[in-house]
C-alpha positions as a Markdown table, in Angstrom:
| # | Residue | x | y | z |
|---|---|---|---|---|
| 1 | Met | 0.0 | 0.0 | 0.0 |
| 2 | Arg | 1.0 | 3.7 | -0.2 |
| 3 | Ala | 3.5 | 5.0 | 2.3 |
| 4 | Ser | 2.2 | 6.3 | 5.6 |
| 5 | Val | 3.0 | 5.9 | 9.3 |
| 6 | Leu | 1.2 | 6.3 | 12.6 |
| 7 | Ile | 3.1 | 7.6 | 15.7 |
| 8 | Glu | 1.4 | 6.7 | 18.9 |
| 9 | Thr | 2.5 | 8.4 | 22.1 |
| 10 | Gly | 1.1 | 8.5 | 25.6 |
| 11 | Thr | -1.0 | 11.5 | 24.6 |
| 12 | His | -1.3 | 11.6 | 20.8 |
| 13 | Ser | -2.1 | 9.5 | 17.8 |
| 14 | Ile | -0.2 | 11.2 | 15.0 |
| 15 | Leu | -0.8 | 10.3 | 11.3 |
| 16 | Val | 1.8 | 11.2 | 8.7 |
| 17 | Asp | 0.1 | 11.5 | 5.3 |
| 18 | Ser | -3.4 | 10.3 | 4.3 |
| 19 | Gly | -2.8 | 8.3 | 1.1 |
| 20 | Pro | -5.4 | 6.6 | -1.1 |
| 21 | Asp | -5.3 | 3.5 | 1.1 |
| 22 | Leu | -6.1 | 5.2 | 4.4 |
| 23 | Arg | -9.5 | 3.7 | 4.8 |
| 24 | Gln | -8.2 | 0.1 | 4.4 |
| 25 | Gln | -5.2 | 0.8 | 6.5 |
| 26 | Ala | -7.3 | 2.3 | 9.3 |
| 27 | Leu | -9.7 | -0.6 | 9.3 |
| 28 | Arg | -7.0 | -3.2 | 9.4 |
| 29 | His | -5.3 | -1.6 | 12.4 |
| 30 | Asn | -8.5 | -0.7 | 14.2 |
| 31 | Leu | -7.5 | 2.9 | 14.1 |
| 32 | Arg | -10.2 | 4.9 | 16.0 |
| 33 | Lys | -8.5 | 8.2 | 16.9 |
| 34 | Val | -6.2 | 10.7 | 15.1 |
| 35 | Asp | -5.2 | 13.8 | 17.1 |
| 36 | Ala | -3.1 | 15.4 | 14.4 |
| 37 | Val | -2.2 | 14.9 | 10.7 |
| 38 | Leu | 1.3 | 15.7 | 9.4 |
| 39 | Tyr | 1.8 | 16.0 | 5.6 |
| 40 | Thr | 5.1 | 15.6 | 3.9 |
| 41 | His | 4.0 | 17.2 | 0.6 |
| 42 | Cys | 1.0 | 17.6 | -1.6 |
| 43 | His | 1.4 | 14.7 | -4.1 |
| 44 | Leu | -1.8 | 12.6 | -4.4 |
| 45 | Asp | -0.3 | 9.4 | -3.2 |
| 46 | His | 0.1 | 11.2 | 0.2 |
| 47 | Thr | -3.1 | 13.2 | 0.3 |
| 48 | Ala | -5.9 | 11.5 | -1.7 |
| 49 | Gly | -7.3 | 9.9 | 1.5 |
| 50 | Phe | -8.1 | 13.3 | 2.9 |
| 51 | Asp | -11.8 | 12.8 | 3.0 |
| 52 | Glu | -11.5 | 9.6 | 4.9 |
| 53 | Leu | -10.3 | 11.7 | 7.9 |
| 54 | Arg | -13.9 | 12.7 | 8.5 |
| 55 | Ala | -14.2 | 9.4 | 10.5 |
| 56 | Phe | -11.8 | 10.9 | 13.1 |
| 57 | Cys | -13.8 | 14.1 | 13.3 |
| 58 | Trp | -17.1 | 12.6 | 14.3 |
| 59 | Arg | -16.3 | 12.7 | 18.0 |
| 60 | Arg | -14.2 | 15.9 | 18.0 |
| 61 | Asp | -15.5 | 19.2 | 19.1 |
| 62 | Ser | -12.4 | 21.0 | 17.8 |
| 63 | Pro | -11.0 | 21.0 | 14.3 |
| 64 | Leu | -8.4 | 18.4 | 13.4 |
| 65 | Pro | -4.9 | 20.0 | 13.3 |
| 66 | Met | -3.0 | 19.5 | 10.0 |
| 67 | Tyr | 0.7 | 20.4 | 10.0 |
| 68 | Ser | 2.8 | 20.9 | 6.8 |
| 69 | Ser | 4.5 | 23.5 | 4.7 |
| 70 | Gln | 2.5 | 26.5 | 3.8 |
| 71 | Ser | 2.6 | 25.5 | 0.1 |
| 72 | Cys | 1.2 | 22.0 | 0.9 |
| 73 | Leu | -1.6 | 23.5 | 3.1 |
| 74 | Asn | -2.4 | 25.9 | 0.3 |
| 75 | Glu | -2.8 | 23.0 | -2.2 |
| 76 | Leu | -5.0 | 21.1 | 0.3 |
| 77 | Thr | -7.2 | 24.2 | 0.7 |
| 78 | Arg | -7.5 | 24.5 | -3.1 |
| 79 | Val | -8.4 | 20.9 | -3.7 |
| 80 | Tyr | -10.6 | 20.5 | -0.6 |
| 81 | Ala | -12.0 | 24.0 | -0.5 |
| 82 | Trp | -15.3 | 22.8 | 1.0 |
| 83 | Ala | -13.5 | 21.4 | 4.1 |
| 84 | Phe | -11.6 | 24.6 | 4.8 |
| 85 | Ala | -14.5 | 26.9 | 4.1 |
| 86 | Ala | -15.8 | 28.9 | 7.1 |
| 87 | Glu | -19.4 | 27.8 | 6.3 |
| 88 | Asn | -18.3 | 24.1 | 6.9 |
| 89 | Thr | -20.3 | 23.6 | 10.1 |
| 90 | His | -22.1 | 20.4 | 9.3 |
| 91 | Lys | -21.6 | 17.7 | 11.9 |
| 92 | Gly | -19.8 | 14.6 | 10.7 |
| 93 | Tyr | -17.7 | 16.4 | 8.1 |
| 94 | Ile | -13.9 | 16.8 | 8.3 |
| 95 | Lys | -13.0 | 20.1 | 9.9 |
| 96 | Pro | -9.3 | 20.8 | 9.3 |
| 97 | Ala | -7.2 | 23.4 | 11.1 |
| 98 | Ala | -4.2 | 24.4 | 9.0 |
| 99 | Cys | -0.9 | 24.7 | 11.0 |
| 100 | Pro | 2.0 | 25.9 | 8.9 |
| 101 | Val | 5.3 | 24.4 | 9.9 |
| 102 | Thr | 8.5 | 26.4 | 9.8 |
| 103 | Glu | 10.3 | 25.2 | 13.0 |
| 104 | Pro | 10.1 | 22.4 | 15.6 |
| 105 | Phe | 6.8 | 22.1 | 17.5 |
| 106 | Met | 5.3 | 20.0 | 20.3 |
| 107 | Leu | 2.5 | 17.5 | 20.3 |
| 108 | Gly | 2.0 | 16.6 | 23.9 |
| 109 | Glu | 5.5 | 15.7 | 25.2 |
| 110 | Thr | 6.8 | 14.8 | 21.7 |
| 111 | Lys | 9.0 | 17.2 | 19.8 |
| 112 | Val | 8.4 | 17.2 | 16.1 |
| 113 | Thr | 11.2 | 18.6 | 13.9 |
| 114 | Pro | 10.5 | 19.4 | 10.2 |
| 115 | Leu | 13.2 | 18.2 | 7.8 |
| 116 | Pro | 13.2 | 19.9 | 4.4 |
| 117 | Val | 14.3 | 17.7 | 1.6 |
| 118 | Gln | 14.6 | 17.9 | -2.2 |
| 119 | His | 11.9 | 15.9 | -4.1 |
| 120 | Gly | 11.5 | 17.3 | -7.6 |
| 121 | Ser | 9.9 | 20.7 | -7.8 |
| 122 | Val | 7.5 | 20.2 | -4.9 |
| 123 | Glu | 8.3 | 21.5 | -1.5 |
| 124 | Thr | 8.7 | 18.4 | 0.7 |
| 125 | Ile | 9.5 | 17.8 | 4.4 |
| 126 | Gly | 10.2 | 14.8 | 6.5 |
| 127 | Phe | 9.8 | 14.7 | 10.3 |
| 128 | Arg | 11.8 | 13.8 | 13.3 |
| 129 | Phe | 10.1 | 12.7 | 16.5 |
| 130 | Asp | 11.8 | 12.9 | 19.9 |
| 131 | Gln | 10.4 | 12.3 | 23.4 |
| 132 | Asn | 12.4 | 11.9 | 26.6 |
| 133 | Gly | 13.0 | 8.2 | 27.4 |
| 134 | Gln | 11.5 | 7.0 | 24.1 |
| 135 | Pro | 13.2 | 5.9 | 20.8 |
| 136 | Ser | 13.9 | 8.7 | 18.3 |
| 137 | Ile | 12.4 | 8.3 | 14.9 |
| 138 | Ala | 12.9 | 10.2 | 11.6 |
| 139 | Tyr | 10.5 | 9.6 | 8.6 |
| 140 | Ile | 11.4 | 10.8 | 5.1 |
| 141 | Pro | 9.3 | 8.9 | 2.5 |
| 142 | Asp | 9.9 | 11.1 | -0.6 |
| 143 | Ala | 13.3 | 12.6 | -1.4 |
| 144 | Lys | 16.0 | 12.7 | -4.0 |
| 145 | Ser | 18.5 | 14.3 | -1.7 |
| 146 | Ile | 18.7 | 15.6 | 1.8 |
| 147 | Pro | 20.5 | 19.0 | 2.3 |
| 148 | Arg | 23.3 | 19.3 | 4.9 |
| 149 | Ser | 21.1 | 21.4 | 7.2 |
| 150 | Ser | 18.6 | 18.5 | 7.5 |
| 151 | Leu | 21.3 | 15.9 | 7.7 |
| 152 | Asp | 22.7 | 17.7 | 10.7 |
| 153 | Met | 19.4 | 17.2 | 12.5 |
| 154 | Leu | 19.5 | 13.4 | 11.9 |
| 155 | Gly | 22.1 | 12.4 | 14.5 |
| 156 | Gly | 21.5 | 9.9 | 17.3 |
| 157 | Leu | 18.5 | 8.2 | 15.7 |
| 158 | Asp | 17.1 | 4.9 | 16.9 |
| 159 | His | 14.9 | 4.4 | 13.8 |
| 160 | Phe | 15.4 | 6.1 | 10.4 |
| 161 | Ile | 12.7 | 5.5 | 7.8 |
| 162 | Ile | 13.8 | 6.6 | 4.3 |
| 163 | Asp | 12.7 | 6.6 | 0.7 |
| 164 | Ala | 14.4 | 3.8 | -1.5 |
| 165 | Leu | 12.2 | 3.6 | -4.6 |
| 166 | Arg | 14.2 | 1.1 | -6.7 |
| 167 | Pro | 17.8 | -0.1 | -7.4 |
| 168 | Cys | 18.3 | 2.1 | -10.5 |
| 169 | Pro | 18.4 | 5.9 | -10.3 |
| 170 | His | 15.2 | 8.0 | -10.4 |
| 171 | Pro | 15.0 | 11.8 | -11.1 |
| 172 | Thr | 13.0 | 12.6 | -8.0 |
| 173 | His | 13.4 | 9.7 | -5.6 |
| 174 | Leu | 16.4 | 8.1 | -3.8 |
| 175 | Ser | 17.6 | 4.8 | -5.3 |
| 176 | Leu | 18.4 | 1.9 | -3.0 |
| 177 | Ala | 22.1 | 2.7 | -3.1 |
| 178 | Glu | 21.6 | 6.4 | -2.4 |
| 179 | Ala | 19.3 | 5.6 | 0.6 |
| 180 | Val | 21.9 | 3.2 | 2.0 |
| 181 | Asp | 24.7 | 5.8 | 1.6 |
| 182 | Ile | 22.7 | 8.4 | 3.5 |
| 183 | Ala | 21.8 | 5.9 | 6.3 |
| 184 | Gln | 25.4 | 4.9 | 6.7 |
| 185 | Ser | 26.5 | 8.5 | 6.8 |
| 186 | Ile | 24.2 | 9.4 | 9.8 |
| 187 | Ala | 24.5 | 6.0 | 11.5 |
| 188 | Pro | 21.1 | 5.4 | 13.1 |
| 189 | Lys | 20.7 | 2.2 | 15.1 |
| 190 | Gln | 18.2 | 0.8 | 12.6 |
| 191 | Thr | 17.2 | 2.0 | 9.1 |
| 192 | Trp | 13.9 | 1.0 | 7.3 |
| 193 | Leu | 13.6 | 1.4 | 3.6 |
| 194 | Thr | 10.1 | 2.6 | 2.4 |
| 195 | His | 8.2 | 3.9 | -0.7 |
| 196 | Ile | 9.4 | 0.8 | -2.5 |
| 197 | Ser | 8.4 | 0.2 | -6.1 |
| 198 | His | 7.6 | -3.1 | -7.9 |
| 199 | Glu | 11.0 | -2.8 | -9.6 |
| 200 | Thr | 12.7 | -4.0 | -6.4 |
| 201 | Asp | 13.4 | -7.7 | -5.9 |
| 202 | Tyr | 12.9 | -7.6 | -2.1 |
| 203 | Leu | 14.6 | -10.9 | -1.2 |
| 204 | Leu | 17.5 | -10.4 | -3.5 |
| 205 | Glu | 18.2 | -6.9 | -2.5 |
| 206 | Glu | 17.8 | -7.3 | 1.2 |
| 207 | Ser | 20.3 | -10.2 | 1.2 |
| 208 | Lys | 22.9 | -7.6 | 0.2 |
| 209 | Leu | 22.2 | -5.1 | 2.9 |
| 210 | Pro | 23.9 | -4.6 | 6.3 |
| 211 | Ser | 22.0 | -6.2 | 9.2 |
| 212 | Asn | 20.8 | -2.8 | 10.5 |
| 213 | Ile | 19.2 | -1.8 | 7.2 |
| 214 | Arg | 15.9 | -3.6 | 6.2 |
| 215 | Phe | 12.9 | -3.1 | 4.0 |
| 216 | Ala | 9.8 | -1.9 | 5.7 |
| 217 | His | 6.5 | -3.6 | 4.9 |
| 218 | Asp | 2.8 | -3.2 | 5.4 |
| 219 | Thr | 1.7 | -3.7 | 9.0 |
| 220 | Leu | 5.3 | -3.3 | 10.4 |
| 221 | Thr | 5.1 | -2.1 | 14.0 |
| 222 | Leu | 8.0 | -0.6 | 15.9 |
| 223 | Ser | 7.8 | -0.4 | 19.7 |
């Protein structure tokens, strides 16, 4: 299915991206609550499940916070204008609250750090999650390169989840070798490769990888 992650903390259920498979993913994992949605960028494979978020607004009295770059929020507002409209007061509809991200912010006791990356011509960000006493996680599902300023914020990670589209180069995504090079340069405890295409022979390629670099898969859960 399309790339997405759910971060569950003691206080928040945080969804990163709402792709076209969101409904099936949520049903499979018995997902009943989302407290905030983080968007990496506005491409449809990361946003097309937007309307499915209404299920997480049925029991909310306040709007559902959505965090992303201003350009991504602008595009969501254009495509789903009815949801962001002031006259959207109907009970049971999705009611988003746009939250532009330019610097680290807190969700409960979890610090969320935006990580700007290069992914074609579309402004794209990954996210790092830190909480005292808990494993640190960074998630970058779409990137062709990571600027030095963002690499400098990726030290000391427990889990690094990174785009690795296919073995051969791609103009807007990291190849398998490029993703491995980045992972080895920042040295997290464990790296998970995601956003994988059908052009990757999973068993063949994973057999060549270091033991602390593995392919992610649907239903993977990290504690």
